[in-house]
LODO-661344 format. One record per residue: x, y, z of N, C-alpha, C in turn. Coordinates in nm, 2 decimals. Example, Ala and Ser with C-alpha at 12.3 -4.5 7.8 and 13.67 -1.06 7.14 Angstrom:
2
R|1.32|-0.57|0.78|1.23|-0.45|0.78|1.32|-0.33|0.78 $
R|1.28|-0.22|0.71|1.37|-0.11|0.71|1.29|0.00|0.79 $
END
This chain:
241
R|-4.89|5.34|3.65|-4.90|5.20|3.64|-5.02|5.16|3.56 $
R|-5.00|5.09|3.45|-5.11|5.05|3.36|-5.19|4.93|3.42 $
R|-5.32|4.94|3.41|-5.40|4.83|3.46|-5.41|4.72|3.35 $
R|-5.42|4.60|3.40|-5.43|4.48|3.31|-5.56|4.50|3.23 $
R|-5.55|4.45|3.10|-5.67|4.45|3.02|-5.76|4.33|3.07 $
R|-5.85|4.29|2.99|-5.95|4.18|3.04|-5.88|4.05|3.03 $
R|-5.78|4.03|3.12|-5.70|3.91|3.13|-5.72|3.86|3.27 $
R|-5.75|3.73|3.29|-5.77|3.68|3.42|-5.66|3.70|3.52 $
R|-5.68|3.76|3.63|-5.58|3.78|3.73|-5.53|3.65|3.79 $
R|-5.61|3.54|3.76|-5.57|3.41|3.82|-5.46|3.34|3.74 $
R|-5.43|3.40|3.62|-5.33|3.34|3.54|-5.19|3.34|3.61 $
R|-5.13|3.22|3.62|-5.00|3.22|3.69|-4.89|3.28|3.60 $
R|-4.81|3.37|3.65|-4.71|3.44|3.57|-4.58|3.36|3.57 $
R|-4.53|3.31|3.46|-4.40|3.24|3.45|-4.29|3.34|3.50 $
R|-4.20|3.29|3.58|-4.09|3.36|3.63|-3.96|3.29|3.60 $
R|-3.85|3.37|3.59|-3.72|3.30|3.57|-3.68|3.25|3.71 $
R|-3.61|3.13|3.70|-3.55|3.08|3.83|-3.44|3.17|3.88 $
R|-3.41|3.16|4.00|-3.30|3.24|4.06|-3.17|3.22|3.98 $
R|-3.15|3.09|3.94|-3.02|3.06|3.87|-3.02|3.13|3.73 $
R|-3.14|3.12|3.66|-3.15|3.18|3.53|-3.14|3.33|3.54 $
R|-3.21|3.39|3.64|-3.21|3.53|3.66|-3.07|3.59|3.68 $
R|-2.99|3.52|3.77|-2.85|3.56|3.79|-2.77|3.55|3.67 $
R|-2.78|3.44|3.60|-2.70|3.42|3.48|-2.74|3.52|3.37 $
R|-2.86|3.55|3.35|-2.90|3.65|3.25|-2.85|3.79|3.29 $
R|-2.86|3.83|3.42|-2.81|3.96|3.46|-2.66|3.97|3.44 $
R|-2.59|3.86|3.47|-2.44|3.87|3.45|-2.40|3.89|3.31 $
R|-2.49|3.84|3.22|-2.46|3.86|3.07|-2.51|3.99|3.02 $
R|-2.57|4.07|3.10|-2.61|4.20|3.06|-2.76|4.22|3.02 $
R|-2.84|4.11|3.04|-2.98|4.12|3.01|-3.05|4.19|3.12 $
R|-3.16|4.25|3.09|-3.25|4.32|3.18|-3.39|4.25|3.18 $
R|-3.45|4.24|3.29|-3.58|4.16|3.30|-3.69|4.25|3.33 $
R|-3.80|4.23|3.26|-3.92|4.31|3.28|-4.04|4.21|3.29 $
R|-4.16|4.27|3.33|-4.28|4.19|3.34|-4.38|4.23|3.23 $
R|-4.43|4.13|3.16|-4.54|4.15|3.07|-4.67|4.12|3.15 $
R|-4.77|4.21|3.13|-4.88|4.21|3.22|-5.02|4.20|3.16 $
R|-5.02|4.15|3.03|-5.15|4.13|2.97|-5.22|4.25|2.93 $
R|-5.15|4.36|2.89|-5.21|4.48|2.85|-5.21|4.50|2.69 $
R|-5.29|4.59|2.64|-5.31|4.60|2.50|-5.25|4.73|2.45 $
R|-5.25|4.75|2.32|-5.20|4.88|2.26|-5.30|4.99|2.30 $
R|-5.43|4.96|2.31|-5.53|5.05|2.35|-5.50|5.10|2.49 $
R|-5.46|5.01|2.58|-5.43|5.04|2.72|-5.32|5.14|2.72 $
R|-5.21|5.12|2.64|-5.10|5.21|2.63|-5.15|5.35|2.59 $
R|-5.23|5.35|2.49|-5.28|5.48|2.44|-5.36|5.56|2.54 $
R|-5.45|5.48|2.61|-5.53|5.55|2.72|-5.44|5.60|2.83 $
R|-5.33|5.54|2.85|-5.23|5.58|2.96|-5.15|5.70|2.91 $
R|-5.16|5.74|2.79|-5.09|5.86|2.74|-4.96|5.83|2.67 $
R|-4.93|5.70|2.64|-4.81|5.67|2.57|-4.82|5.71|2.43 $
R|-4.71|5.77|2.38|-4.71|5.82|2.24|-4.68|5.70|2.15 $
R|-4.78|5.68|2.05|-4.76|5.58|1.95|-4.81|5.64|1.82 $
R|-4.74|5.61|1.71|-4.80|5.65|1.58|-4.80|5.52|1.49 $
R|-4.91|5.51|1.41|-4.93|5.39|1.34|-4.97|5.42|1.20 $
R|-4.94|5.32|1.11|-4.97|5.33|0.97|-5.07|5.22|0.93 $
R|-5.10|5.13|1.02|-5.20|5.03|0.98|-5.34|5.09|1.01 $
R|-5.44|5.04|0.94|-5.58|5.09|0.96|-5.63|5.06|1.10 $
R|-5.68|5.16|1.17|-5.75|5.14|1.30|-5.87|5.05|1.28 $
R|-5.89|4.96|1.37|-6.00|4.87|1.36|-5.97|4.74|1.28 $
R|-5.85|4.73|1.23|-5.81|4.60|1.16|-5.82|4.49|1.26 $
R|-5.85|4.37|1.22|-5.86|4.26|1.31|-5.78|4.14|1.27 $
R|-5.76|4.05|1.36|-5.70|3.92|1.34|-5.79|3.82|1.40 $
R|-5.85|3.74|1.31|-5.95|3.64|1.35|-6.06|3.70|1.43 $
R|-6.10|3.82|1.38|-6.22|3.89|1.44|-6.18|3.97|1.56 $
R|-6.06|3.97|1.61|-6.02|4.05|1.73|-5.93|4.17|1.68 $
R|-5.98|4.29|1.72|-5.90|4.41|1.69|-5.76|4.40|1.73 $
R|-5.66|4.44|1.65|-5.52|4.43|1.68|-5.49|4.51|1.81 $
R|-5.56|4.63|1.82|-5.53|4.72|1.93|-5.58|4.65|2.06 $
R|-5.66|4.55|2.06|-5.72|4.49|2.18|-5.66|4.36|2.21 $
R|-5.55|4.32|2.14|-5.48|4.19|2.17|-5.39|4.22|2.28 $
R|-5.39|4.14|2.39|-5.31|4.17|2.51|-5.17|4.11|2.49 $
R|-5.07|4.16|2.56|-4.94|4.10|2.57|-4.96|3.98|2.66 $
R|-4.87|3.89|2.66|-4.88|3.77|2.74|-4.85|3.81|2.89 $
R|-4.87|3.72|2.98|-4.84|3.74|3.12|-4.72|3.66|3.15 $
R|-4.60|3.72|3.17|-4.48|3.65|3.19|-4.37|3.75|3.22 $
R|-4.26|3.70|3.28|-4.14|3.78|3.28|-4.07|3.76|3.14 $
R|-3.99|3.86|3.11|-3.92|3.86|2.98|-3.79|3.93|2.99 $
R|-3.69|3.89|2.92|-3.56|3.95|2.92|-3.52|4.00|2.78 $
R|-3.44|4.11|2.78|-3.38|4.15|2.66|-3.24|4.20|2.69 $
R|-3.15|4.21|2.59|-3.02|4.26|2.61|-3.02|4.40|2.54 $
R|-3.01|4.51|2.62|-3.03|4.64|2.57|-2.91|4.70|2.50 $
R|-2.79|4.63|2.50|-2.68|4.68|2.43|-2.71|4.69|2.28 $
R|-2.68|4.81|2.22|-2.71|4.83|2.08|-2.64|4.73|1.99 $
R|-2.54|4.67|2.03|-2.47|4.56|1.95|-2.52|4.42|1.98 $
R|-2.61|4.41|2.08|-2.66|4.28|2.11|-2.81|4.27|2.11 $
R|-2.88|4.38|2.09|-3.03|4.38|2.10|-3.09|4.30|1.99 $
R|-3.03|4.30|1.87|-3.08|4.23|1.75|-3.00|4.11|1.72 $
R|-3.06|4.01|1.65|-2.98|3.90|1.60|-2.90|3.95|1.48 $
R|-2.79|3.88|1.45|-2.71|3.93|1.34|-2.79|3.92|1.21 $
R|-2.76|4.02|1.12|-2.84|4.03|1.00|-2.76|4.01|0.88 $
R|-2.82|3.97|0.77|-2.75|3.94|0.64|-2.84|4.00|0.53 $
R|-2.77|4.02|0.42|-2.84|4.07|0.30|-2.89|3.95|0.22 $
R|-3.02|3.93|0.20|-3.07|3.82|0.11|-3.17|3.87|0.01 $
R|-3.16|4.00|-0.03|-3.26|4.06|-0.11|-3.23|4.04|-0.26 $
R|-3.12|3.97|-0.30|-3.10|3.94|-0.43|-3.01|4.04|-0.51 $
R|-2.98|4.15|-0.44|-2.89|4.25|-0.50|-2.75|4.24|-0.45 $
R|-2.66|4.25|-0.54|-2.52|4.23|-0.51|-2.47|4.32|-0.39 $
R|-2.42|4.26|-0.29|-2.38|4.33|-0.17|-2.28|4.44|-0.20 $
R|-2.18|4.41|-0.28|-2.07|4.51|-0.31|-2.13|4.63|-0.38 $
R|-2.23|4.61|-0.47|-2.28|4.72|-0.54|-2.36|4.81|-0.45 $
R|-2.43|4.75|-0.35|-2.50|4.83|-0.25|-2.41|4.92|-0.17 $
R|-2.30|4.86|-0.13|-2.20|4.93|-0.05|-2.13|5.04|-0.13 $
R|-2.11|5.01|-0.26|-2.05|5.12|-0.34|-2.14|5.23|-0.36 $
R|-2.27|5.21|-0.36|-2.37|5.31|-0.38|-2.39|5.39|-0.25 $
R|-2.33|5.35|-0.14|-2.33|5.42|-0.02|-2.46|5.39|0.07 $
R|-2.53|5.29|0.04|-2.65|5.26|0.11|-2.62|5.15|0.22 $
R|-2.69|5.16|0.33|-2.68|5.05|0.43|-2.72|4.92|0.37 $
R|-2.66|4.81|0.42|-2.70|4.68|0.37|-2.84|4.64|0.42 $
R|-2.93|4.59|0.34|-3.06|4.54|0.38|-3.04|4.42|0.48 $
R|-3.13|4.41|0.57|-3.12|4.29|0.66|-3.20|4.18|0.60 $
R|-3.21|4.07|0.67|-3.27|3.95|0.61|-3.42|3.95|0.61 $
R|-3.48|3.86|0.53|-3.63|3.85|0.53|-3.67|3.78|0.67 $
R|-3.80|3.77|0.69|-3.84|3.71|0.81|-3.78|3.57|0.83 $
R|-3.79|3.49|0.73|-3.74|3.35|0.74|-3.59|3.35|0.76 $
R|-3.52|3.44|0.69|-3.37|3.45|0.71|-3.34|3.49|0.86 $
R|-3.40|3.59|0.91|-3.38|3.63|1.04|-3.42|3.53|1.14 $
R|-3.53|3.46|1.12|-3.57|3.35|1.20|-3.47|3.24|1.21 $
R|-3.41|3.21|1.09|-3.30|3.11|1.09|-3.18|3.15|1.16 $
R|-3.15|3.28|1.16|-3.03|3.33|1.23|-3.06|3.32|1.38 $
R|-3.19|3.35|1.42|-3.22|3.33|1.56|-3.20|3.18|1.60 $
R|-3.24|3.09|1.52|-3.22|2.95|1.55|-3.08|2.91|1.56 $
R|-2.99|2.97|1.48|-2.85|2.94|1.48|-2.78|3.00|1.61 $
R|-2.83|3.12|1.65|-2.77|3.19|1.76|-2.82|3.12|1.89 $
R|-2.95|3.08|1.89|-3.01|3.01|2.01|-3.06|2.87|1.96 $
R|-2.97|2.77|1.95|-3.01|2.64|1.91|-3.13|2.59|1.99 $
R|-3.23|2.54|1.91|-3.35|2.50|1.98|-3.41|2.61|2.06 $
R|-3.38|2.73|2.03|-3.42|2.85|2.09|-3.37|2.86|2.24 $
R|-3.27|2.79|2.27|-3.22|2.79|2.41|-3.09|2.88|2.41 $
R|-3.07|2.94|2.53|-2.95|3.02|2.55|-2.84|2.92|2.61 $
R|-2.72|2.92|2.55|-2.62|2.84|2.59|-2.58|2.87|2.74 $
R|-2.57|2.77|2.82|-2.53|2.78|2.96|-2.63|2.83|3.05 $
R|-2.76|2.85|3.00|-2.86|2.90|3.10|-2.98|2.80|3.08 $
R|-3.01|2.73|3.18|-3.12|2.63|3.18|-3.26|2.69|3.19 $
R|-3.35|2.63|3.12|-3.49|2.67|3.14|-3.53|2.81|3.10 $
R|-3.47|2.85|2.99|-3.51|2.98|2.92|-3.51|2.96|2.77 $
R|-3.58|3.04|2.70|-3.58|3.02|2.55|-3.61|3.16|2.49 $
R|-3.57|3.17|2.36|-3.58|3.29|2.29|-3.69|3.28|2.19 $
R|-3.77|3.39|2.17|-3.88|3.39|2.07|-3.88|3.52|2.00 $
R|-3.96|3.52|1.88|-4.00|3.64|1.82|-4.13|3.68|1.89 $
R|-4.13|3.80|1.95|-4.24|3.84|2.03|-4.36|3.89|1.95 $
R|-4.48|3.89|2.01|-4.59|3.96|1.95|-4.58|4.11|1.95 $
R|-4.66|4.18|1.88|-4.66|4.32|1.88|-4.69|4.38|2.02 $
R|-4.79|4.33|2.09|-4.81|4.38|2.23|-4.70|4.35|2.32 $
R|-4.63|4.23|2.31|-4.52|4.20|2.39|-4.41|4.30|2.37 $
R|-4.37|4.33|2.25|-4.26|4.42|2.22|-4.29|4.56|2.26 $
R|-4.42|4.61|2.24|-4.45|4.74|2.28|-4.44|4.76|2.43 $
R|-4.49|4.66|2.51|-4.48|4.67|2.65|-4.33|4.67|2.70 $
R|-4.25|4.58|2.64|-4.11|4.58|2.67|-4.04|4.72|2.65 $
R|-4.07|4.78|2.53|-4.01|4.90|2.50|-4.05|5.01|2.60 $
R|-4.18|5.02|2.63|-4.22|5.12|2.72|-4.18|5.10|2.86 $
R|-4.17|4.97|2.90|-4.12|4.94|3.04|-3.97|4.98|3.05 $
R|-3.89|4.95|2.95|-3.75|4.99|2.95|-3.74|5.14|2.96 $
R|-3.82|5.21|2.88|-3.82|5.36|2.88|-3.85|5.41|3.02 $
R|-3.96|5.36|3.08|-4.00|5.40|3.22|-3.89|5.37|3.32 $
R|-3.82|5.26|3.31|-3.72|5.23|3.41|-3.59|5.30|3.39 $
R|-3.55|5.33|3.26|-3.42|5.38|3.24|-3.42|5.52|3.17 $
R|-3.53|5.56|3.11|-3.53|5.68|3.03|-3.46|5.66|2.89 $
R|-3.43|5.54|2.86|-3.37|5.51|2.73|-3.47|5.45|2.63 $
R|-3.46|5.50|2.51|-3.56|5.45|2.41|-3.50|5.34|2.33 $
R|-3.55|5.21|2.36|-3.51|5.10|2.27|-3.57|5.13|2.14 $
R|-3.50|5.09|2.03|-3.55|5.11|1.90|-3.55|5.26|1.86 $
R|-3.48|5.34|1.94|-3.47|5.49|1.91|-3.34|5.52|1.85 $
R|-3.29|5.64|1.87|-3.17|5.69|1.81|-3.05|5.60|1.83 $
R|-3.02|5.56|1.95|-2.90|5.47|1.96|-2.90|5.34|1.88 $
R|-3.02|5.31|1.83|-3.04|5.18|1.76|-3.07|5.22|1.61 $
R|-3.04|5.34|1.57|-3.07|5.38|1.43|-3.21|5.39|1.40 $
R|-3.30|5.41|1.50|-3.44|5.42|1.48|-3.49|5.29|1.40 $
R|-3.43|5.18|1.43|-3.47|5.05|1.36|-3.61|5.00|1.41 $
R|-3.66|4.91|1.33|-3.78|4.84|1.37|-3.74|4.70|1.40 $
R|-3.82|4.63|1.48|-3.81|4.49|1.49|-3.93|4.42|1.44 $
R|-3.91|4.30|1.38|-4.03|4.22|1.34|-4.10|4.16|1.46 $
R|-4.22|4.14|1.44|-4.30|4.06|1.54|-4.37|3.95|1.48 $
R|-4.43|3.86|1.56|-4.50|3.74|1.50|-4.65|3.77|1.47 $
R|-4.69|3.90|1.50|-4.83|3.93|1.49|-4.86|3.95|1.34 $
R|-4.95|3.87|1.28|-4.98|3.88|1.14|-5.07|3.99|1.10 $
R|-5.06|4.03|0.98|-5.15|4.14|0.92|-5.24|4.07|0.82 $
R|-5.37|4.09|0.84|-5.46|4.02|0.75|-5.55|4.12|0.67 $
R|-5.54|4.25|0.70|-5.64|4.34|0.64|-5.57|4.44|0.55 $
R|-5.65|4.52|0.48|-5.60|4.63|0.40|-5.52|4.73|0.48 $
R|-5.41|4.78|0.43|-5.33|4.87|0.51|-5.24|4.95|0.42 $
R|-5.17|5.04|0.49|-5.06|5.11|0.42|-4.93|5.02|0.41 $
R|-4.86|5.03|0.30|-4.74|4.96|0.29|-4.63|5.06|0.25 $
R|-4.50|5.02|0.27|-4.39|5.10|0.22|-4.39|5.10|0.07 $
R|-4.37|5.21|0.01|-4.37|5.22|-0.13|-4.26|5.31|-0.19 $
R|-4.24|5.29|-0.32|-4.13|5.37|-0.38|-4.00|5.30|-0.39 $
R|-3.94|5.30|-0.51|-3.82|5.23|-0.53|-3.70|5.31|-0.49 $
R|-3.72|5.44|-0.50|-3.60|5.53|-0.47|-3.60|5.60|-0.34 $
R|-3.71|5.57|-0.26|-3.72|5.64|-0.13|-3.78|5.55|-0.03 $
R|-3.80|5.60|0.09|-3.86|5.51|0.19|-3.98|5.58|0.25 $
R|-4.05|5.66|0.17|-4.17|5.72|0.22|-4.28|5.63|0.23 $
R|-4.38|5.66|0.32|-4.50|5.58|0.33|-4.60|5.63|0.23 $
R|-4.66|5.54|0.16|-4.76|5.58|0.06|-4.88|5.50|0.08 $
R|-5.00|5.55|0.07|-5.12|5.47|0.08|-5.14|5.38|-0.03 $
R|-5.14|5.25|-0.01|-5.16|5.15|-0.12|-5.23|5.04|-0.06 $
R|-5.35|5.01|-0.11|-5.43|4.90|-0.06|-5.38|4.77|-0.11 $
R|-5.36|4.67|-0.02|-5.32|4.54|-0.06|-5.43|4.44|-0.03 $
R|-5.42|4.32|-0.09|-5.52|4.22|-0.07|-5.51|4.16|0.06 $
R|-5.62|4.09|0.11|-5.61|4.02|0.23|-5.51|3.91|0.22 $
R|-5.42|3.90|0.31|-5.31|3.80|0.30|-5.24|3.79|0.43 $
R|-5.16|3.68|0.44|-5.09|3.66|0.57|-4.94|3.67|0.56 $
R|-4.89|3.74|0.45|-4.75|3.74|0.43|-4.69|3.87|0.49 $
R|-4.76|3.94|0.57|-4.70|4.06|0.64|-4.72|4.05|0.79 $
R|-4.63|4.10|0.86|-4.65|4.11|1.01|-4.62|4.25|1.05 $
R|-4.67|4.28|1.18|-4.65|4.41|1.24|-4.50|4.42|1.27 $
R|-4.45|4.54|1.25|-4.31|4.58|1.30|-4.33|4.69|1.39 $
R|-4.24|4.70|1.49|-4.24|4.80|1.60|-4.11|4.87|1.61 $
R|-4.10|5.00|1.62|-3.97|5.07|1.63|-3.98|5.22|1.60 $
R|-3.86|5.27|1.56|-3.85|5.41|1.53|-3.90|5.50|1.65 $
R|-3.86|5.47|1.77|-3.91|5.53|1.89|-3.85|5.67|1.90 $
R|-3.93|5.77|1.86|-3.89|5.91|1.85|-3.95|5.99|1.96 $
R|-3.87|6.09|2.01|-3.91|6.17|2.12|-4.04|6.25|2.09 $
R|-4.05|6.30|1.97|-4.17|6.38|1.93|-4.29|6.30|1.90 $
R|-4.28|6.19|1.82|-4.39|6.12|1.78|-4.42|5.99|1.86 $
R|-4.32|5.94|1.93|-4.34|5.82|2.00|-4.30|5.70|1.93 $
R|-4.36|5.58|1.96|-4.32|5.45|1.91|-4.40|5.42|1.78 $
R|-4.33|5.38|1.68|-4.40|5.35|1.55|-4.44|5.21|1.55 $
R|-4.56|5.19|1.49|-4.62|5.05|1.47|-4.66|5.05|1.33 $
R|-4.61|4.96|1.25|-4.63|4.95|1.11|-4.64|4.81|1.07 $
R|-4.64|4.78|0.94|-4.64|4.64|0.89|-4.53|4.63|0.78 $
R|-4.49|4.51|0.75|-4.38|4.49|0.66|-4.39|4.35|0.60 $
R|-4.38|4.33|0.47|-4.38|4.19|0.41|-4.28|4.10|0.47 $
R|-4.32|3.98|0.50|-4.23|3.88|0.55|-4.12|3.84|0.45 $
R|-4.15|3.85|0.33|-4.05|3.81|0.23|-3.95|3.92|0.18 $
R|-3.97|4.04|0.23|-3.89|4.15|0.19|-3.79|4.18|0.30 $
R|-3.68|4.25|0.27|-3.58|4.29|0.36|-3.55|4.44|0.34 $
R|-3.51|4.51|0.44|-3.46|4.64|0.43|-3.36|4.67|0.55 $
R|-3.29|4.78|0.53|-3.18|4.80|0.63|-3.24|4.84|0.77 $
R|-3.36|4.89|0.78|-3.41|4.93|0.90|-3.50|4.83|0.97 $
R|-3.52|4.71|0.91|-3.60|4.61|0.97|-3.51|4.50|1.03 $
R|-3.51|4.49|1.16|-3.42|4.40|1.24|-3.51|4.30|1.31 $
R|-3.45|4.22|1.39|-3.52|4.12|1.47|-3.46|4.12|1.61 $
R|-3.55|4.17|1.71|-3.51|4.17|1.85|-3.57|4.05|1.92 $
R|-3.49|3.95|1.96|-3.55|3.84|2.02|-3.59|3.87|2.17 $
R|-3.70|3.81|2.22|-3.74|3.82|2.36|-3.70|3.68|2.42 $
R|-3.65|3.69|2.54|-3.62|3.57|2.62|-3.72|3.55|2.73 $
R|-3.77|3.43|2.73|-3.88|3.39|2.83|-3.84|3.28|2.92 $
R|-3.90|3.27|3.04|-3.87|3.15|3.12|-3.93|3.02|3.06 $
R|-3.86|2.91|3.10|-3.91|2.78|3.06|-3.87|2.74|2.92 $
R|-3.90|2.62|2.89|-3.87|2.56|2.76|-3.97|2.60|2.66 $
R|-3.93|2.61|2.53|-4.02|2.65|2.42|-4.13|2.54|2.41 $
R|-4.25|2.58|2.40|-4.36|2.49|2.38|-4.44|2.54|2.26 $
R|-4.53|2.45|2.21|-4.61|2.48|2.09|-4.70|2.60|2.12 $
R|-4.74|2.62|2.24|-4.83|2.73|2.28|-4.76|2.86|2.30 $
R|-4.63|2.86|2.31|-4.55|2.98|2.35|-4.56|3.09|2.24 $
END
């Protein structure tokens, strides 16, 4: 059991109501607890993670590895056909030509996938279930959900059954880092980019040997392996959520 990072134990943890919990469970969702722990906490506990972003990178002066997950219950739908929001190709290349070349269709950009989330969950609400809402989670939220699911079930979210896909997160990338490079391949190459806010952390490719991947990806780009896994939280969506 991981200990909470430096998060006040007095923080009240939002919980699903009994009605919402029953409705979510009937629809196939599973519910876990986010406990305010960091990526560093996971590493100290022996969880396997591999990363391509520079260690020590910060967001507003706070190291990414030390940013805690929120304190709340959270729900996901683990079915491989329902874990992600529907995806579309919006990368400007003709869809038919991509299929004829035998490549998987790229998924949408961050904005496109966010719009699909809005259409699937109008006002971020789940139809027929009161007082819950869907969000794009932070990197610490997603990592804790993935490891909690693995500990409870032995199944690797974002692993082989999910095509080793990544999910976008809302955690921004502001520092120099590695980015995906090459027009003909998908290899990681070291390329320094300017300080900017147009990239976010992606989490996925949960491999038995190497563990869970944590990388970054431009918000305006799309690729076949970059999906969006919404997280469902108790209560109505607020500006602070």
